[in-house]
C-alpha positions in Angstrom: 120.9 107.5 107.7 117.3 106.8 108.7 115.5 104.0 106.9 112.0 102.7 107.3 111.4 99.5 105.3 108.0 98.1 104.9 107.2 94.5 103.9 104.3 92.1 103.9 102.2 93.5 101.2 100.7 91.5 98.5 97.6 90.2 96.8 94.8 88.7 98.9 91.2 87.8 98.5 88.5 89.8 100.3 88.1 88.5 103.8 91.7 87.5 104.0 94.5 88.8 106.2 97.9 90.4 105.9 100.5 91.6 108.4 102.7 94.5 107.4 106.0 95.2 109.0 108.0 98.3 109.2 111.7 97.8 110.2 113.5 101.0 111.2 117.2 101.7 111.3 119.0 104.9 112.2 116.4 105.9 114.8 115.1 104.6 118.0 111.4 104.0 117.3 110.6 103.8 121.0 110.7 107.6 121.1 108.6 108.2 118.0 104.9 108.0 117.3 104.6 105.4 114.6 101.9 105.7 111.9 100.6 103.7 109.0 99.2 105.7 106.1 97.8 104.5 102.8 97.4 106.0 99.5 95.6 105.1 96.3 96.0 106.7 92.9 93.8 109.8 92.7 93.1 109.8 96.4 94.6 111.8 99.3 96.9 109.8 101.6 94.9 108.6 104.6 96.1 108.0 108.1 95.2 104.5 109.0 96.6 103.8 112.4 98.8 105.4 115.1 100.7 104.0 118.1 102.2 106.5 120.5 105.4 106.1 122.5 103.2 104.9 125.4 101.5 102.3 123.3 98.1 104.1 122.9 96.5 103.3 119.5 94.1 105.1 117.3 92.5 104.0 114.0 90.6 105.5 111.1 86.9 104.7 111.3 87.2 102.7 108.1 89.5 100.1 109.7 88.4 100.0 113.3 87.8 96.5 114.5 89.7 95.0 111.6 93.3 96.4 111.8 95.7 96.3 114.7 98.9 98.4 115.0 101.6 97.2 117.4 105.2 97.8 118.1 108.2 95.8 119.2 110.8 98.3 120.5 113.4 95.6 121.0 113.2 94.9 117.2 112.7 98.6 116.3 109.7 97.4 114.2 106.1 98.3 113.9 103.4 96.1 112.6 99.9 96.4 111.1 97.8 93.3 111.3 95.0 93.6 108.7 92.0 91.2 109.0 88.7 91.0 107.1 90.3 92.8 104.2 88.0 94.6 101.7 88.6 95.7 98.1 88.5 99.3 99.3 91.6 98.6 101.4 93.6 98.3 98.2 96.4 100.9 98.4 100.1 101.5 98.9 100.7 101.4 102.7 103.4 103.7 104.1 105.1 103.6 107.5 105.8 107.0 109.2 107.9 107.9 112.2 107.1 111.2 113.8 108.5 113.1 116.7 108.1 116.7 117.9 110.8 118.3 120.1 111.7 121.8 121.1 114.3 121.7 118.5 111.9 120.8 115.7 110.0 118.1 114.1 111.4 114.8 112.9 109.4 113.0 110.2 110.5 109.9 108.3 108.7 107.8 105.7 109.2 104.4 104.2 108.9 103.6 100.5 105.6 101.8 100.8 104.3 98.3 100.2 101.4 97.5 97.9 98.3 95.8 99.2 95.7 94.6 96.7 92.5 93.0 97.8 90.5 91.2 95.1 86.7 90.7 95.3 
């Protein structure tokens, strides 16, 4: 059974920092692209950051220069370091593991962790 478990969310003042973790079990995350999404009530879920199997990273324009995605394959864990947080970063953050093969697509989600940034 595949599980992605996010942690590290919470309440923080604007300008503060949080580090989210996504611990995976049941899959080898080293062969998956790992993503962080976020979703707020009434808004479409947004792709925040991606790290490929080779370690390349991409970010949404809204978080570039403030957020950093990283992975520790030995721990089967992915992180999202969030600095200079803004109230508009308030959302539930979801971890996603994605892999495309000739046999099909594999796509797994965590349950989310809430981040609330106060002004």
